[in-house]
KETIZA-279664 format. One record per residue (C-alpha): residue in three letters; x, y, z. Coordinates in Angstrom, 1 decimal. Example, Ala and Ser with C-alpha at 12.3 -4.5 7.8 and 13.67 -1.06 7.14 Angstrom:
2
> resn:c1:c2:c3
> ALA:12.3:-4.5:7.8
> SER:13.7:-1.1:7.1
! end
This chain:
630
> resn:c1:c2:c3
> MET:0.0:0.0:0.0
> ILE:1.5:3.4:-1.0
> ARG:1.2:5.8:1.8
> GLU:1.9:9.5:2.2
> LYS:4.8:10.6:4.4
> ARG:3.9:10.8:8.1
> ASN:5.2:13.0:10.9
> LYS:7.4:10.7:12.9
> GLU:7.1:12.8:16.1
> LYS:3.4:12.3:16.1
> LEU:3.7:8.6:15.3
> THR:6.0:8.3:18.3
> ALA:3.4:10.0:20.5
> TYR:0.7:7.6:19.2
> TYR:3.1:4.6:20.0
> ASN:3.8:5.8:23.5
> LYS:0.2:6.5:24.2
> PHE:-0.7:2.9:23.3
> MET:2.2:1.4:25.2
> ASP:1.6:3.5:28.3
> ASP:-2.2:3.6:28.4
> GLY:-3.4:1.0:25.9
> ILE:-5.2:3.7:23.9
> VAL:-5.2:3.5:20.1
> ASP:-5.2:7.0:18.5
> PRO:-7.6:7.4:15.6
> ASN:-4.7:8.6:13.4
> VAL:-2.9:5.2:13.7
> HIS:-3.3:3.1:10.5
> PRO:-6.0:0.5:11.2
> TRP:-3.9:-2.4:10.1
> VAL:-1.1:-1.2:12.4
> ALA:-3.6:-0.7:15.2
> ASP:-5.0:-4.2:14.9
> SER:-1.5:-5.7:15.0
> TRP:-0.5:-3.6:18.1
> GLN:-3.5:-5.0:19.9
> ARG:-2.7:-8.6:19.0
> CYS:0.9:-8.1:20.1
> ARG:-0.3:-6.6:23.4
> ALA:-2.6:-9.6:23.9
> MET:0.4:-11.9:23.3
> ARG:2.4:-9.9:25.8
> LEU:5.3:-9.6:23.4
> PRO:8.3:-7.5:24.7
> HIS:8.5:-4.2:22.8
> GLU:11.7:-2.5:24.0
> THR:14.4:-4.7:22.4
> MET:14.4:-7.6:20.0
> PRO:13.4:-10.7:21.9
> ARG:15.1:-14.1:21.6
> ILE:13.1:-15.7:18.7
> ASN:12.9:-18.8:16.6
> ARG:16.1:-19.3:14.6
> LEU:17.5:-22.0:12.3
> THR:20.8:-23.7:13.1
> ARG:23.8:-23.0:10.8
> GLU:23.3:-26.3:9.1
> GLN:19.6:-25.6:8.7
> ILE:20.3:-22.2:7.2
> LEU:22.5:-23.8:4.5
> ASP:19.9:-26.4:3.7
> HIS:17.3:-23.6:3.7
> GLN:19.2:-21.6:1.1
> LYS:19.9:-24.7:-0.9
> ALA:16.2:-25.5:-1.1
> HIS:15.5:-22.0:-2.4
> ALA:18.6:-21.7:-4.5
> HIS:16.6:-20.9:-7.7
> ILE:15.1:-17.8:-6.2
> VAL:18.2:-16.8:-4.3
> GLU:20.2:-16.8:-7.5
> TYR:17.6:-14.7:-9.3
> VAL:17.3:-12.1:-6.4
> ASP:21.1:-12.0:-6.2
> GLY:21.1:-10.8:-9.8
> LEU:18.4:-8.2:-9.1
> TYR:20.3:-6.9:-6.1
> GLU:23.5:-6.6:-8.0
> GLN:21.8:-4.5:-10.7
> ASN:20.4:-2.1:-8.1
> LYS:23.2:-2.2:-5.6
> GLN:24.0:1.5:-6.1
> HIS:20.6:2.5:-4.8
> PHE:21.0:0.4:-1.7
> ASN:24.4:1.9:-1.0
> THR:23.2:5.5:-1.5
> HIS:20.3:5.1:0.9
> ASN:21.9:2.7:3.5
> LEU:19.3:0.1:2.8
> SER:19.3:-3.6:3.4
> MET:17.0:-6.2:1.7
> LEU:15.6:-9.4:3.2
> LEU:14.3:-12.4:1.2
> ILE:11.8:-14.3:3.4
> ASP:10.0:-17.6:2.7
> ASP:6.3:-18.2:3.1
> GLN:6.8:-19.5:6.6
> GLY:8.4:-16.3:7.7
> TYR:12.0:-17.4:7.8
> VAL:14.7:-15.1:6.4
> ILE:16.5:-16.9:3.6
> LYS:19.1:-14.3:3.0
> ASN:19.9:-10.7:3.9
> TYR:21.5:-8.2:1.5
> ALA:23.2:-5.6:3.8
> MET:25.8:-2.9:3.3
> PRO:29.2:-3.5:4.8
> PHE:29.2:-0.6:7.2
> PHE:26.1:-1.9:9.1
> GLN:26.5:-5.6:8.3
> ARG:27.3:-6.1:12.0
> VAL:23.9:-4.8:13.1
> ILE:21.7:-7.2:11.1
> ASP:23.9:-10.1:10.3
> ASP:22.2:-12.4:12.8
> ILE:18.8:-12.0:11.2
> GLN:19.5:-14.6:8.6
> GLY:17.7:-17.8:9.5
> MET:15.4:-16.0:11.9
> ARG:11.6:-16.2:11.8
> VAL:10.1:-12.7:11.6
> LEU:6.4:-13.4:12.0
> GLU:4.1:-11.1:14.1
> SER:4.3:-13.7:16.9
> ASP:8.1:-13.4:16.9
> ILE:8.9:-9.7:16.4
> GLY:5.5:-8.0:16.7
> THR:4.2:-5.4:14.2
> SER:6.3:-5.0:11.1
> SER:5.9:-4.2:7.4
> ILE:6.6:-7.9:6.9
> SER:3.7:-9.1:9.0
> VAL:1.2:-6.6:7.6
> ALA:2.1:-7.3:4.0
> ARG:1.9:-11.0:4.8
> GLU:-1.5:-10.7:6.4
> HIS:-3.2:-8.5:3.8
> ASN:-1.2:-9.7:0.8
> VAL:-0.3:-6.2:-0.4
> PRO:2.9:-4.2:-0.4
> PHE:3.1:-2.0:2.7
> LEU:5.3:0.9:3.8
> MET:5.8:1.2:7.5
> PHE:7.4:4.1:9.3
> GLY:9.8:3.4:12.2
> PRO:7.5:4.5:15.1
> GLU:4.8:2.1:13.9
> MET:6.9:-1.0:14.5
> TRP:6.4:-3.0:17.7
> ILE:10.1:-3.1:18.7
> ARG:11.2:0.3:19.9
> GLU:14.8:-0.2:18.9
> SER:13.6:-0.5:15.3
> HIS:12.1:3.0:15.3
> ASN:15.3:4.6:13.8
> GLY:14.5:3.4:10.3
> ASP:11.6:2.6:8.0
> ALA:10.7:-0.6:6.1
> CYS:8.6:-1.5:3.1
> SER:7.6:-5.1:2.3
> ALA:5.9:-6.8:-0.7
> PRO:4.5:-10.3:-1.0
> ILE:5.7:-12.4:-4.0
> CYS:2.6:-14.3:-5.2
> VAL:2.2:-17.2:-7.7
> GLN:-1.3:-18.2:-8.6
> GLY:-2.7:-16.1:-5.7
> LYS:-0.6:-17.8:-3.0
> ILE:2.3:-16.0:-1.2
> ARG:5.6:-17.8:-1.9
> TYR:8.1:-15.2:-0.7
> ILE:8.3:-11.7:0.8
> LEU:10.8:-9.0:-0.2
> SER:11.5:-6.4:2.5
> PHE:13.6:-3.1:2.3
> CYS:14.9:-1.9:5.6
> SER:16.7:1.4:6.6
> VAL:18.7:1.7:9.8
> ASP:19.1:5.4:10.1
> GLN:16.9:8.5:10.3
> ARG:17.9:10.1:7.0
> GLU:15.1:11.3:4.8
> LEU:14.3:8.5:2.2
> PRO:13.0:9.0:-1.3
> TYR:9.9:6.8:-0.7
> ASP:8.5:7.1:-4.2
> LEU:11.8:5.8:-5.6
> LEU:12.0:2.9:-3.1
> LEU:8.4:1.9:-3.6
> SER:8.9:1.9:-7.4
> LEU:12.1:-0.2:-7.0
> LEU:10.3:-2.7:-4.7
> LEU:7.3:-3.1:-6.9
> THR:9.4:-3.5:-10.0
> MET:11.4:-6.3:-8.2
> LYS:8.2:-7.9:-7.0
> TYR:6.8:-8.0:-10.5
> SER:10.1:-9.4:-11.9
> VAL:10.3:-12.1:-9.3
> GLU:6.7:-13.2:-9.7
> ARG:7.1:-13.4:-13.5
> TYR:10.3:-15.4:-13.0
> LEU:8.6:-17.9:-10.7
> GLU:5.7:-18.3:-13.1
> MET:8.1:-18.9:-16.0
> LEU:10.0:-21.3:-13.8
> VAL:6.9:-23.4:-13.2
> TYR:6.0:-23.3:-16.9
> TRP:9.5:-24.2:-18.0
> ASN:9.8:-27.1:-15.5
> VAL:6.5:-28.5:-16.9
> GLN:7.9:-28.1:-20.4
> LYS:11.1:-29.9:-19.5
> MET:9.1:-32.8:-18.0
> ILE:7.1:-33.1:-21.2
> LEU:10.1:-32.8:-23.5
> ASN:12.1:-35.4:-21.5
> GLU:9.3:-37.9:-21.8
> LEU:8.8:-37.5:-25.5
> PRO:10.6:-40.1:-27.7
> VAL:12.1:-37.2:-29.6
> SER:15.5:-35.5:-29.6
> VAL:15.0:-31.8:-29.1
> PHE:17.7:-29.1:-29.8
> TRP:17.4:-25.3:-29.4
> LEU:20.2:-23.5:-31.2
> ASN:21.2:-19.8:-31.2
> ARG:22.2:-17.8:-34.2
> ASP:25.8:-19.1:-33.8
> GLU:24.5:-22.6:-34.1
> LYS:25.4:-23.4:-30.4
> VAL:23.1:-25.6:-28.4
> GLN:21.1:-23.5:-25.9
> TYR:19.0:-26.4:-24.7
> CYS:18.4:-30.0:-25.4
> ASN:16.2:-32.6:-23.8
> GLU:17.6:-35.9:-22.3
> ASN:17.3:-37.7:-25.7
> GLY:19.3:-34.9:-27.3
> LYS:22.0:-35.1:-24.6
> LYS:22.6:-38.7:-25.3
> ARG:23.4:-37.9:-28.9
> LEU:25.5:-34.8:-28.1
> ASP:27.8:-36.8:-25.7
> GLY:28.8:-33.7:-23.7
> LYS:29.3:-31.4:-26.7
> ASN:27.4:-28.1:-27.3
> SER:27.5:-28.1:-31.1
> LEU:25.8:-30.4:-33.6
> ALA:28.6:-29.7:-36.0
> ASP:31.1:-31.3:-33.6
> VAL:29.0:-34.5:-33.3
> PHE:27.4:-35.2:-36.7
> LEU:29.6:-35.8:-39.7
> ASN:26.9:-34.8:-42.2
> TYR:25.8:-31.6:-40.3
> GLU:25.9:-29.6:-43.5
> HIS:23.1:-31.8:-45.0
> ILE:20.8:-31.2:-42.0
> PRO:18.5:-28.2:-42.8
> VAL:19.6:-26.2:-39.7
> ARG:20.9:-23.2:-41.6
> GLN:17.7:-23.2:-43.7
> ALA:15.8:-22.7:-40.5
> LEU:18.2:-19.9:-39.4
> THR:17.2:-18.1:-42.6
> GLY:13.6:-18.3:-41.6
> LYS:12.5:-21.3:-43.7
> PRO:11.0:-24.2:-41.7
> SER:11.4:-27.8:-42.8
> TYR:8.7:-30.3:-41.8
> ARG:9.1:-34.1:-41.2
> ARG:11.9:-34.8:-43.6
> GLU:13.7:-38.2:-43.5
> ILE:17.3:-37.4:-42.5
> THR:20.2:-39.6:-41.7
> TRP:22.3:-38.3:-38.7
> ILE:25.8:-39.8:-38.9
> THR:28.3:-39.8:-36.0
> PRO:31.7:-41.6:-35.9
> ASP:30.1:-44.4:-33.9
> ARG:26.6:-44.9:-35.3
> THR:23.9:-43.7:-37.7
> TYR:20.4:-42.5:-36.9
> GLU:17.6:-42.7:-39.4
> ASP:15.1:-40.0:-38.3
> VAL:12.1:-38.0:-39.2
> THR:13.3:-34.4:-38.6
> THR:11.6:-31.0:-38.4
> THR:13.5:-27.7:-38.1
> LEU:11.8:-24.5:-37.2
> PRO:13.1:-20.9:-37.0
> VAL:12.8:-19.2:-33.6
> LYS:11.7:-15.6:-34.2
> VAL:11.6:-12.5:-32.0
> GLY:9.4:-10.1:-33.9
> ARG:10.6:-10.4:-37.5
> ASN:14.2:-11.4:-36.6
> VAL:15.3:-15.0:-36.6
> GLU:17.2:-15.6:-33.3
> GLY:17.8:-19.4:-33.5
> ALA:16.3:-22.7:-34.5
> VAL:14.5:-25.6:-32.9
> ILE:15.1:-29.1:-34.1
> LEU:12.8:-32.0:-33.4
> SER:14.1:-35.4:-34.6
> MET:12.6:-38.8:-34.0
> SER:14.1:-42.2:-34.8
> ILE:12.0:-43.9:-37.5
> GLU:12.3:-47.2:-35.4
> ASP:10.9:-45.4:-32.4
> LEU:8.2:-43.9:-34.5
> LYS:7.2:-47.3:-35.8
> THR:7.0:-48.6:-32.2
> THR:4.9:-45.6:-31.1
> ILE:2.5:-46.0:-34.1
> ALA:2.3:-49.8:-33.4
> HIS:1.0:-49.0:-29.9
> ALA:-1.4:-46.2:-30.9
> THR:-5.1:-46.9:-31.1
> GLY:-6.0:-48.3:-34.5
> TYR:-2.4:-48.8:-35.5
> SER:-1.9:-52.2:-33.8
> SER:-3.9:-55.4:-34.1
> ARG:-6.7:-55.7:-31.5
> TYR:-7.6:-59.3:-32.3
> SER:-5.8:-62.6:-32.5
> LEU:-6.8:-65.4:-34.7
> TYR:-8.0:-67.2:-31.6
> SER:-10.4:-64.4:-30.7
> MET:-12.4:-65.8:-33.6
> VAL:-14.5:-68.7:-32.4
> GLY:-16.4:-71.5:-34.0
> GLU:-16.7:-75.3:-34.2
> THR:-17.8:-76.0:-37.8
> THR:-15.6:-77.6:-40.4
> GLU:-15.8:-74.5:-42.5
> PHE:-14.6:-72.2:-39.7
> LEU:-11.8:-74.5:-38.5
> ALA:-10.5:-74.8:-42.0
> LEU:-10.5:-71.0:-42.4
> GLN:-8.7:-70.5:-39.0
> HIS:-6.0:-73.1:-39.9
> LYS:-5.4:-71.6:-43.4
> ALA:-5.1:-68.1:-41.9
> THR:-2.5:-69.4:-39.4
> ARG:-0.4:-70.8:-42.3
> ILE:-0.8:-67.8:-44.6
> ALA:0.1:-65.3:-41.8
> ARG:3.7:-66.7:-41.7
> ALA:4.1:-66.6:-45.5
> ASP:4.2:-62.7:-45.8
> CYS:2.2:-62.7:-49.1
> ASN:-0.5:-60.3:-50.0
> ILE:-4.0:-61.4:-49.2
> LEU:-7.5:-60.8:-50.5
> LEU:-10.3:-61.5:-48.1
> GLN:-13.7:-62.0:-49.8
> GLY:-16.9:-62.3:-47.9
> GLU:-20.3:-60.8:-47.4
> PRO:-20.7:-57.7:-45.1
> GLY:-20.3:-58.6:-41.4
> THR:-18.5:-62.0:-41.8
> GLY:-15.5:-60.8:-39.8
> LYS:-13.0:-59.8:-42.5
> GLN:-11.5:-57.0:-40.4
> ARG:-11.1:-59.2:-37.3
> LEU:-9.4:-61.8:-39.6
> ALA:-7.0:-59.2:-41.0
> HIS:-6.1:-58.2:-37.4
> GLY:-5.5:-61.8:-36.5
> ILE:-3.3:-62.5:-39.5
> HIS:-1.2:-59.4:-38.8
> GLN:-0.7:-60.4:-35.1
> ALA:0.3:-64.0:-36.1
> SER:2.8:-62.8:-38.7
> ALA:6.5:-61.8:-38.4
> ARG:5.3:-58.1:-38.7
> ALA:3.3:-58.2:-35.5
> ALA:5.6:-55.6:-33.7
> ALA:5.2:-53.2:-36.7
> PRO:2.1:-51.1:-37.4
> LEU:-1.2:-52.3:-38.7
> ILE:-2.6:-49.4:-40.7
> VAL:-6.2:-49.4:-41.8
> VAL:-7.7:-47.6:-44.8
> LYS:-11.4:-47.8:-45.3
> CYS:-12.4:-46.9:-48.9
> THR:-15.6:-44.9:-49.2
> ASP:-17.7:-43.2:-51.8
> ASP:-16.4:-39.9:-50.6
> SER:-13.9:-37.5:-52.2
> PRO:-11.1:-39.3:-54.2
> LYS:-8.8:-36.4:-53.2
> ALA:-9.3:-37.1:-49.5
> LEU:-8.7:-40.8:-50.0
> ALA:-5.5:-40.0:-52.0
> GLU:-4.3:-37.8:-49.2
> GLU:-5.0:-40.5:-46.7
> LEU:-3.0:-43.0:-48.7
> PHE:-0.1:-40.9:-50.1
> GLY:0.0:-38.0:-47.7
> ARG:-0.1:-34.2:-48.3
> ARG:2.6:-32.1:-49.8
> ASP:0.7:-29.2:-51.3
> GLY:3.0:-26.4:-50.1
> GLU:0.2:-24.5:-48.5
> ASN:-0.2:-26.6:-45.4
> PRO:2.4:-28.5:-43.3
> PRO:3.1:-31.9:-45.0
> ALA:1.4:-34.9:-43.6
> ALA:2.6:-38.5:-43.9
> GLY:0.3:-40.9:-45.7
> LYS:-0.8:-44.3:-44.4
> LEU:1.5:-46.0:-46.9
> GLU:4.5:-44.4:-45.1
> LEU:3.0:-45.2:-41.7
> ALA:2.7:-48.8:-42.6
> MET:6.4:-49.3:-43.4
> GLY:7.6:-52.6:-42.1
> GLY:4.0:-53.6:-41.2
> THR:0.6:-54.3:-42.8
> LEU:-1.7:-52.1:-44.8
> PHE:-5.3:-53.3:-44.4
> ILE:-7.5:-51.9:-47.2
> ASP:-11.2:-52.4:-46.3
> GLU:-13.9:-52.2:-48.9
> VAL:-11.2:-52.1:-51.6
> GLU:-13.8:-52.5:-54.4
> LYS:-14.7:-48.8:-53.8
> LEU:-11.2:-47.6:-54.6
> PRO:-11.3:-45.5:-57.9
> ILE:-9.3:-47.1:-60.8
> GLU:-6.9:-44.1:-61.0
> LEU:-6.1:-44.4:-57.3
> GLY:-5.8:-48.2:-57.6
> ASP:-3.2:-47.8:-60.4
> ARG:-1.3:-45.2:-58.4
> LEU:-1.3:-47.5:-55.4
> ALA:0.0:-50.4:-57.6
> ASP:2.8:-48.1:-58.8
> ALA:3.8:-47.3:-55.3
> LEU:3.7:-50.9:-54.1
> GLN:5.8:-52.0:-57.0
> ASP:8.3:-49.1:-57.6
> GLY:8.1:-47.1:-54.3
> LEU:7.0:-43.6:-53.4
> PRO:8.4:-40.6:-55.2
> VAL:10.7:-38.4:-53.0
> PRO:10.5:-34.7:-53.7
> GLY:13.6:-33.3:-55.3
> GLU:15.1:-36.8:-55.9
> ARG:15.1:-39.2:-58.8
> GLU:15.1:-42.4:-56.8
> ARG:11.9:-43.6:-55.3
> LYS:11.5:-44.8:-51.7
> LYS:10.8:-48.6:-51.7
> LEU:7.9:-49.8:-49.6
> ASN:8.2:-52.7:-47.2
> ILE:4.5:-53.4:-46.8
> ARG:2.2:-56.4:-46.7
> VAL:-1.2:-55.7:-48.2
> ILE:-4.4:-57.3:-46.9
> ALA:-7.4:-56.2:-48.9
> ALA:-11.1:-57.0:-48.1
> CYS:-14.1:-56.8:-50.4
> ASP:-17.7:-57.7:-50.3
> SER:-18.0:-58.2:-54.1
> ASN:-16.3:-60.4:-56.6
> LEU:-13.1:-58.4:-57.3
> LYS:-12.1:-60.4:-60.3
> ARG:-15.4:-59.7:-62.0
> LEU:-15.0:-56.0:-61.3
> ALA:-11.5:-56.0:-62.7
> ASP:-12.7:-57.9:-65.8
> LYS:-15.4:-55.3:-66.4
> GLY:-12.9:-52.4:-66.1
> LEU:-14.5:-51.2:-62.8
> PHE:-11.4:-51.9:-60.7
> SER:-7.6:-51.5:-61.3
> ARG:-6.4:-54.7:-63.0
> ARG:-2.8:-54.1:-61.8
> LEU:-3.8:-53.7:-58.2
> TYR:-6.0:-56.8:-58.3
> GLU:-3.1:-58.9:-59.6
> MET:-0.9:-57.6:-56.8
> VAL:-3.3:-58.6:-54.0
> LEU:-4.2:-61.9:-55.7
> ASP:-1.3:-63.8:-54.1
> THR:-3.8:-65.6:-51.8
> VAL:-7.6:-65.4:-51.8
> MET:-9.5:-66.3:-48.7
> ARG:-13.3:-66.7:-48.8
> ILE:-15.0:-66.1:-45.5
> PRO:-18.2:-68.2:-45.3
> PRO:-21.4:-66.4:-44.4
> LEU:-23.1:-67.2:-41.1
> ARG:-25.9:-69.2:-42.7
> GLU:-23.3:-71.7:-43.9
> ARG:-22.1:-72.3:-40.3
> VAL:-25.3:-72.4:-38.3
> LYS:-23.8:-74.6:-35.6
> ASP:-21.4:-71.7:-34.8
> ILE:-24.2:-69.3:-33.9
> SER:-24.6:-70.5:-30.3
> VAL:-20.8:-70.4:-29.8
> LEU:-20.6:-66.9:-31.3
> ALA:-23.5:-65.6:-29.2
> ASN:-22.0:-66.9:-25.9
> HIS:-18.6:-65.5:-26.9
> ILE:-20.1:-62.1:-27.6
> LEU:-21.8:-62.1:-24.2
> ALA:-18.6:-63.0:-22.5
> GLU:-16.7:-60.3:-24.3
> MET:-19.3:-57.7:-23.3
> SER:-19.3:-58.8:-19.6
> ALA:-15.6:-58.3:-19.5
> GLN:-15.6:-55.0:-21.4
> TYR:-18.3:-53.4:-19.3
> SER:-17.5:-55.1:-16.0
> MET:-21.0:-56.5:-15.7
> PRO:-22.2:-60.0:-14.6
> GLN:-22.1:-62.8:-17.2
> LYS:-25.4:-63.3:-19.0
> HIS:-26.7:-66.5:-20.5
> LEU:-29.1:-67.4:-23.3
> THR:-31.9:-69.9:-22.7
> PRO:-32.3:-72.8:-25.1
> GLU:-35.4:-71.1:-26.5
> ALA:-33.5:-67.9:-27.1
> LEU:-30.7:-69.8:-28.9
> LYS:-33.4:-71.5:-31.0
> VAL:-34.6:-68.1:-32.1
> LEU:-31.1:-67.1:-33.1
> THR:-30.3:-70.3:-35.0
> GLY:-33.6:-70.0:-36.9
> CYS:-32.5:-66.7:-38.6
> SER:-30.6:-66.6:-41.9
> TRP:-28.5:-63.5:-40.7
> PRO:-28.2:-61.6:-43.9
> GLY:-25.9:-59.2:-42.0
> ASN:-23.8:-62.1:-40.7
> ILE:-21.8:-61.9:-37.4
> LYS:-22.0:-58.1:-37.3
> GLN:-25.8:-58.3:-37.3
> LEU:-25.8:-61.1:-34.7
> GLN:-23.6:-59.0:-32.5
> GLY:-26.0:-56.1:-32.8
> VAL:-28.9:-58.3:-31.6
> ILE:-26.9:-59.8:-28.8
> GLU:-25.8:-56.3:-27.6
> ARG:-29.3:-55.0:-27.6
> ALA:-30.5:-57.9:-25.4
> PHE:-27.4:-57.6:-23.1
> PHE:-28.2:-54.0:-22.3
> HIS:-32.0:-54.3:-22.1
> VAL:-32.3:-57.4:-19.9
> PRO:-31.9:-56.4:-16.2
> GLY:-31.1:-60.0:-15.0
> THR:-28.6:-62.5:-16.1
> VAL:-30.9:-64.7:-18.2
> ILE:-31.9:-63.7:-21.7
> GLU:-35.2:-65.3:-22.8
> ALA:-36.6:-65.8:-26.3
> GLU:-38.9:-62.7:-26.0
> ASP:-35.8:-60.6:-25.1
> ILE:-34.4:-61.2:-28.6
> LYS:-35.3:-58.4:-31.0
> MET:-34.6:-59.7:-34.5
> PRO:-33.2:-57.4:-37.1
> VAL:-35.3:-55.5:-39.6
> ASP:-36.0:-57.2:-42.9
> LYS:-33.1:-57.0:-45.4
> THR:-35.3:-55.5:-48.1
> MET:-36.1:-52.7:-45.7
> GLU:-32.4:-52.2:-45.1
> LYS:-31.7:-51.9:-48.8
> SER:-34.6:-49.5:-49.5
> TRP:-33.4:-46.9:-46.9
> LYS:-31.2:-45.3:-49.6
> TYR:-34.3:-44.3:-51.7
> ASP:-37.2:-44.2:-49.2
> LYS:-37.4:-41.8:-46.2
> ASP:-39.8:-44.0:-44.3
> SER:-37.6:-47.0:-44.6
> PHE:-34.6:-45.0:-43.4
> ILE:-36.6:-43.8:-40.3
> SER:-37.6:-47.3:-39.5
> VAL:-34.0:-48.5:-39.4
> TRP:-33.0:-45.3:-37.6
> LYS:-35.5:-46.0:-34.9
> ALA:-34.4:-49.7:-34.7
> ALA:-30.9:-48.4:-33.9
> GLY:-32.2:-46.2:-31.2
> GLY:-30.8:-43.1:-32.9
> ASN:-27.3:-44.4:-32.3
> ILE:-25.1:-43.5:-35.3
> SER:-22.4:-46.2:-34.6
> LYS:-25.1:-48.9:-34.2
> LEU:-26.9:-47.8:-37.4
> ALA:-23.6:-47.8:-39.3
> SER:-23.0:-51.3:-38.1
> MET:-26.5:-52.5:-39.0
> LEU:-26.4:-51.0:-42.5
> ASP:-22.6:-51.6:-42.9
> VAL:-21.9:-48.1:-44.2
> SER:-19.6:-45.3:-43.0
> ARG:-20.7:-42.7:-40.5
> VAL:-20.0:-40.0:-43.1
> THR:-22.5:-41.7:-45.4
> LEU:-25.1:-41.8:-42.7
> TYR:-24.7:-38.1:-41.8
> ARG:-25.3:-37.3:-45.5
> TYR:-28.6:-39.2:-45.4
> LEU:-29.6:-37.7:-42.1
> LYS:-29.1:-34.3:-43.7
> LYS:-31.0:-35.4:-46.9
> TYR:-34.0:-36.6:-44.8
> GLU:-33.8:-33.6:-42.5
> LEU:-33.3:-35.7:-39.4
> GLY:-31.5:-34.7:-36.2
> PRO:-29.1:-36.6:-34.0
> ALA:-31.9:-37.9:-31.7
> PRO:-34.1:-40.8:-32.7
> ALA:-36.2:-39.4:-35.4
> LYS:-40.0:-39.0:-35.5
> GLU:-41.9:-39.0:-38.7
> LYS:-42.7:-35.5:-39.9
> LYS:-46.2:-34.8:-40.9
! end
């Protein structure tokens, strides 16, 4: 609190009046008056400094070590302003949030007077009323004149204290103290104290921010380097330190430094996700590297380099959702001859590393089979990348497969690159446009083009494609890329529909129930013989996916653990399912049967969510279960 200069003779009279008679003069500052009264109630001595709480010498050293970060910063501030402290015979105290003096900054000619204060506790309960206790109680800077202090021998000088707050909580207190009666330039001192308060608070906030940043950077599987304009390393994370081996210049470590686009970044030009080889005398790193200019205003002051090992990237991708196989071949169940033959064939083919074409009706389990083959193959530790072909924009599908390098946006890797060393699963491959199919065949045979280079990057990928139609017939009619068809024709596996393996329906139904119980941590539920009879009596045009939808509905709607025949809600007629594309009433019927759930509707109709949203818009239906509009 900024206060006007007070007459010290009057302040002394107010102090004596209170000490002698216990009367608080109305001219005493209310915060000071409240503190005096508390000190009187505690019967604190007021003539000389009492014997108070103090840390031992060893504790003082530990105390300063624990607060070394702030001591070092305040040391720097003090050195910058030392002339002002000399001129006005001031000392400065740095105090922690518990009231202990961490360090004093005193002039040599009165060092003797206050040297012992270091390590002392200076709360109101220790030394009575002071600018420190008032600033601490009210969380504002406070200037206190000598005669307002509780200890009479402190009346020769004045003091001003300011709390140092981070996120609203007091962390430290800075206190200026004078020990003589010379007239002080209060405005100057308050300005200096408030400036130092602001500076220390911003420093502490940045320290918290920077410590969190370092934690994040050290946990990332990326080597991070920050270089100044002289190309010296200003900072690197733990992964970066391992590569630098104690040196502070990339040029001293990497033999091909001239080929890493660092200087390009120092001219202001970023480079995104380029494949770069980092060569040291001992080893070679194959990385995906990004270099970014560090700008202050319009000036480039340095560069940041983010470089990740391609092997680490593959491992990370393999563990990411959707980039690793979720099912094994033995998560598929059945007892019929047809199913067991399929399972055994898949086990053999998985080890052969040939391309595979999975043919079968919608819902027969082609995706689960693809996951199982990948997991059983020698590529299991590498990524499984899924591309689902749709009727949507060919440009979007091309970007998904081959990536984006249009110059306007940061480049993005395509799924072909992400699948390196692993498996690319192309679902609904029959929907792939012929032009894209030919382009994909070129990439699989000759590799991907590399910008600015003649040689193409060879792909080490296994392709598993799935289709609902007869792909050979489509290729013969010129409706599908002949070259791509021949590439994925190494092995064709036909997945039988559920109506050809009726004996497996009960096994599948019970397996689905067990999976759901485990997934949702709910009690195991069982089907009665009558319920199983209802299930086996259906032809299941939507196959296992359709069966799963029916079982899920029963699982969630039956409160007990037994599912009866009447709890089974059979799927809508297949003709109705087909007519939804052309008839609004048909679509609404299926929409209601799915309970307005987009994911469930997509599963029932075996179409993408994007396609469903298009039809919802076409039929002017909202996200909730629709009602017929009159």
